[in-house]
C-alpha positions as CSV (number, residue, x, y, z in Angstrom):
1,M,17.7,-15.7,-11.9
2,Q,15.2,-17.8,-10.0
3,M,16.6,-20.2,-7.5
4,N,14.6,-23.2,-6.3
5,T,11.4,-21.4,-6.9
6,P,8.3,-23.7,-7.1
7,P,6.1,-23.2,-10.2
8,R,4.1,-20.0,-10.3
9,S,0.9,-21.9,-10.7
10,T,1.3,-23.4,-7.2
11,I,3.0,-20.7,-5.2
12,R,1.0,-18.6,-2.8
13,L,3.3,-16.0,-1.3
14,T,1.0,-13.4,0.1
15,R,-1.1,-13.6,3.2
16,R,-4.5,-13.3,1.4
17,G,-6.3,-13.5,4.6
18,R,-6.9,-9.9,5.1
19,L,-10.4,-8.5,4.5
20,V,-10.6,-5.1,2.8
21,L,-13.7,-3.1,3.7
22,I,-14.6,-0.1,1.7
23,A,-17.9,1.4,2.8
24,T,-19.4,4.6,1.4
25,G,-18.8,7.3,4.0
26,A,-16.7,5.1,6.3
27,F,-13.0,4.6,6.5
28,V,-11.5,1.4,7.8
29,A,-7.8,1.9,7.8
30,G,-4.7,2.5,10.0
31,A,-4.3,5.6,12.1
32,A,-3.6,8.8,10.2
33,V,-1.0,11.3,11.3
34,A,-2.6,14.7,12.2
35,V,-1.4,17.8,10.4
36,P,-2.5,20.5,12.8
37,L,-3.8,23.7,11.1
38,L,-6.9,25.8,11.6
39,S,-9.9,25.3,9.3
40,L,-12.3,28.0,8.3
41,E,-16.0,28.0,7.3
42,S,-17.8,30.8,5.4
43,P,-20.9,32.1,7.2
44,G,-24.2,31.4,5.6
45,E,-22.9,28.5,3.5
46,K,-23.7,24.9,3.9
47,P,-21.1,23.5,6.4
48,K,-18.3,21.6,4.7
49,P,-15.9,19.1,6.3
50,A,-13.2,20.9,8.2
51,T,-10.6,18.3,7.5
52,L,-9.8,15.5,5.0
53,V,-8.5,12.2,6.3
54,I,-6.2,10.2,4.1
55,P,-5.8,6.7,5.6
56,E,-2.6,4.7,5.4
57,G,-2.5,2.5,2.3
58,W,-4.9,4.4,0.2
59,R,-4.1,4.5,-3.5
60,A,-3.7,7.8,-5.4
61,S,-7.0,7.1,-7.2
62,Q,-8.8,6.9,-3.8
63,V,-7.2,10.2,-2.7
64,Y,-8.3,11.9,-5.9
65,E,-11.9,10.8,-5.4
66,A,-11.9,11.9,-1.7
67,V,-10.6,15.3,-2.6
68,D,-13.3,15.7,-5.3
69,K,-16.0,14.8,-2.7
70,A,-14.6,16.9,0.1
71,L,-14.5,20.0,-2.2
72,A,-17.8,19.2,-3.9
73,L,-16.1,19.0,-7.3
74,P,-17.1,17.0,-10.4
75,A,-15.5,13.5,-10.5
76,G,-12.1,13.6,-12.1
77,T,-11.3,17.2,-11.2
78,T,-8.5,16.4,-8.9
79,R,-6.9,13.9,-11.2
80,N,-7.0,16.4,-14.0
81,A,-5.4,19.0,-11.8
82,L,-2.2,17.0,-11.4
83,P,-0.2,18.8,-14.3
84,K,-1.0,22.2,-12.6
85,A,-0.2,21.2,-9.1
86,G,3.6,21.7,-9.3
87,L,4.3,18.7,-7.1
88,K,7.8,18.3,-5.8
89,L,8.2,14.6,-6.6
90,P,11.5,12.7,-6.9
91,N,12.7,12.3,-10.5
92,E,12.1,8.5,-10.4
93,A,8.4,9.2,-9.9
94,E,8.1,10.8,-13.4
95,G,5.2,12.9,-12.3
96,N,3.3,10.1,-10.7
97,P,2.5,11.0,-7.0
98,E,1.6,7.4,-6.0
99,G,3.4,6.8,-2.7
100,Y,3.8,10.5,-1.9
101,L,0.3,11.5,-1.0
102,F,1.1,11.2,2.6
103,P,-1.6,9.7,4.9
104,A,-2.6,12.3,7.4
105,T,-5.5,14.7,8.4
106,Y,-5.5,17.8,6.2
107,P,-7.3,21.1,6.8
108,L,-10.0,22.2,4.4
109,D,-10.3,26.0,4.5
110,E,-12.1,28.2,2.0
111,K,-8.9,28.5,-0.1
112,A,-8.4,24.7,-0.5
113,T,-8.1,23.5,-4.0
114,P,-7.1,20.1,-5.5
115,Q,-3.7,21.6,-6.3
116,T,-3.1,23.0,-2.8
117,L,-4.2,19.8,-1.2
118,L,-2.0,17.5,-3.4
119,A,1.0,19.8,-2.9
120,Y,0.4,19.7,0.9
121,M,0.4,15.9,0.8
122,V,3.6,15.7,-1.2
123,D,5.4,18.3,0.9
124,T,4.4,16.3,4.0
125,A,5.7,13.1,2.4
126,N,9.0,14.8,1.5
127,K,9.4,16.0,5.1
128,R,8.8,12.5,6.5
129,F,10.7,10.5,3.8
130,N,13.8,12.7,3.1
131,G,15.4,12.8,6.5
132,A,18.9,11.5,7.1
133,P,17.7,8.3,8.9
134,T,15.6,7.3,5.9
135,A,18.3,8.0,3.4
136,A,20.8,6.0,5.5
137,G,18.4,3.1,6.0
138,A,17.7,2.9,2.3
139,Q,21.3,3.0,1.4
140,R,22.0,0.3,4.0
141,N,19.6,-1.9,2.0
142,A,21.1,-0.9,-1.4
143,M,18.1,1.3,-2.3
144,N,17.4,4.9,-2.9
145,V,14.5,6.6,-1.0
146,Y,12.0,6.1,-3.8
147,Q,12.7,2.4,-3.8
148,A,12.3,2.3,0.0
149,V,8.9,4.0,-0.4
150,T,8.0,1.4,-3.0
151,V,8.9,-1.4,-0.6
152,A,6.9,0.4,2.2
153,S,3.9,0.4,-0.1
154,L,4.1,-3.3,-0.5
155,V,4.5,-3.7,3.3
156,Q,1.5,-1.4,3.9
157,A,-0.7,-3.5,1.5
158,E,0.5,-7.0,2.6
159,A,1.0,-6.8,6.4
160,A,-2.0,-7.9,8.4
161,T,-0.8,-6.0,11.5
162,K,1.8,-3.4,12.3
163,A,3.7,-6.1,14.2
164,D,4.1,-8.1,10.9
165,M,5.4,-5.1,8.9
166,G,9.1,-5.8,9.5
167,K,8.7,-9.5,8.6
168,V,6.9,-8.7,5.4
169,A,9.7,-6.3,4.4
170,R,12.2,-9.1,5.1
171,V,10.3,-11.4,2.8
172,V,10.6,-8.8,0.1
173,F,14.3,-8.4,0.5
174,N,15.0,-12.2,0.9
175,R,13.2,-12.9,-2.4
176,L,14.9,-10.1,-4.2
177,E,18.3,-11.2,-3.0
178,R,17.6,-14.8,-4.2
179,G,16.4,-13.7,-7.6
180,M,12.9,-14.8,-6.9
181,P,9.8,-13.0,-8.2
182,L,7.9,-11.3,-5.4
183,Q,4.6,-12.9,-6.5
184,M,2.4,-10.6,-4.3
185,D,-1.3,-10.4,-4.9
186,S,-1.3,-6.8,-3.9
187,T,0.6,-5.9,-7.1
188,I,-1.9,-7.8,-9.2
189,N,-4.8,-6.0,-7.5
190,Y,-3.1,-2.7,-8.3
191,A,-2.6,-3.7,-11.9
192,L,-6.3,-4.6,-12.2
193,N,-7.5,-1.6,-10.1
194,R,-9.4,-3.7,-7.6
195,F,-9.4,-4.9,-4.0
196,T,-9.9,-8.7,-3.5
197,L,-8.6,-11.7,-1.6
198,K,-9.0,-14.0,-4.6
199,T,-6.3,-14.1,-7.2
200,T,-6.7,-16.6,-10.0
201,E,-4.1,-18.2,-12.2
202,N,-5.5,-16.2,-15.1
203,D,-5.0,-13.0,-13.1
204,T,-1.3,-13.8,-12.7
205,R,-0.9,-13.7,-16.5
206,V,-2.1,-10.1,-16.8
207,E,0.3,-8.0,-19.0
208,S,1.4,-5.3,-16.6
209,P,4.7,-3.9,-15.2
210,Y,3.0,-4.4,-11.8
211,N,2.6,-8.2,-12.3
212,S,5.1,-9.4,-9.8
213,Y,4.3,-13.0,-10.7
214,Q,5.9,-12.6,-14.1
215,R,8.3,-9.7,-13.7
216,M,11.3,-9.6,-11.5
217,G,12.2,-6.9,-9.0
218,L,10.1,-4.2,-7.5
219,P,7.1,-2.7,-9.2
220,P,7.9,0.5,-11.2
221,T,6.2,2.7,-8.6
222,P,4.7,2.4,-5.1
223,I,1.3,0.7,-5.2
224,D,-0.3,2.9,-2.4
225,N,0.6,5.6,0.0
226,P,2.3,4.1,3.0
227,G,2.6,5.5,6.5
228,E,5.7,6.1,8.6
229,E,5.6,2.7,10.3
230,A,5.6,0.9,6.9
231,L,8.6,3.0,5.8
232,R,10.5,2.2,9.0
233,A,9.9,-1.5,8.3
234,A,11.2,-1.1,4.8
235,I,14.5,0.5,5.9
236,S,14.9,-1.7,9.0
237,P,13.3,-5.1,8.2
238,T,13.1,-7.8,10.9
239,P,16.0,-10.3,10.7
240,G,14.9,-13.7,9.4
241,D,15.1,-16.1,6.5
242,W,11.4,-16.1,5.6
243,L,10.4,-16.4,1.9
244,Y,6.6,-17.0,2.3
245,F,3.7,-15.8,4.5
246,V,0.0,-16.2,4.7
247,T,-2.6,-15.0,7.2
248,V,-4.4,-18.3,8.0
249,K,-7.0,-16.4,10.1
250,P,-7.2,-13.0,11.7
251,G,-4.4,-12.5,14.0
252,D,-2.5,-15.6,12.8
253,T,0.0,-14.7,10.0
254,R,2.6,-17.4,9.5
255,F,6.0,-16.8,8.0
256,T,8.3,-19.5,6.8
257,A,11.3,-20.3,4.6
258,N,10.0,-23.8,3.9
259,Y,7.8,-24.1,0.8
260,A,6.1,-27.3,2.0
261,E,5.2,-25.7,5.3
262,H,3.9,-22.7,3.5
263,Q,1.7,-24.9,1.3
264,R,0.2,-26.5,4.5
265,N,-0.5,-23.0,5.8
266,V,-2.2,-22.0,2.6
267,A,-4.3,-25.1,2.7
268,E,-5.4,-24.2,6.2
269,F,-6.2,-20.7,5.0
270,T,-8.3,-22.1,2.2
271,R,-10.2,-24.4,4.6
272,N,-10.9,-21.4,6.9
273,Q,-12.2,-19.4,4.0
274,R,-14.6,-22.2,3.0
275,S,-16.0,-22.6,6.5
276,P,-19.5,-21.3,7.1
277,K,-18.3,-19.2,10.0
278,S,-15.6,-17.5,7.8
279,Q,-18.1,-16.9,5.0
280,S,-20.6,-15.4,7.4
281,A,-17.9,-13.0,8.8
282,A,-16.9,-12.0,5.3
283,A,-20.5,-11.3,4.4
284,G,-21.0,-9.2,7.5
């Protein structure tokens, strides 16, 4: 049940001030955890990448594309290999590896295949996620580990900085505890398979289980593949009463429990986005 929640047409929960840059051949993302193994190259062949970097926050679809490119395979090969990969996923995942393709640096030797790489990623995630501290932290917040990974994926997508991760996680829990919809733009972007700062009123009406404007609770699966810091934030959120946040400008994310104050912050964000300086920075 919703409690004192302003109309969905006026609420702007998420920070929406974070620019997402996706450049061909370039990765702009958080640090990846190294998985140290030797890589091999066949003599006389055209050199191939020795490693594959999966940044924090990448979606499964991005991982599949990266594996295809790294192994010089036709587009769609890695996605189609999922049924044969024998991935050790939790039952709640129902075969969907989203959230469990752990961000790290993976070796590419001559034996690497989509199946072996995907299995390596999932095995790495299980090692990171299934320890006693994670299970205890999830239980402390009335969740199982899969739900904790789902919260971590929201944190990874929404937090402008690592320092904000604990606060973003607290907003998620505070809204769930009050029976309020999460209303996070990152879930809309996932539903529509896009990356953007602009979410329209029409977007919030999309029919999808990932539409957190219309559906209560967590999304049915993670919405990206979070790193360890996002998971730590999900199981140990920062104490606070915040219900709203917005990144007014880079380095200035404001959290509040007061809706009127949040609306003022959103108005400032909007003004900043419309300024010539902001538009020039976005274009660059």
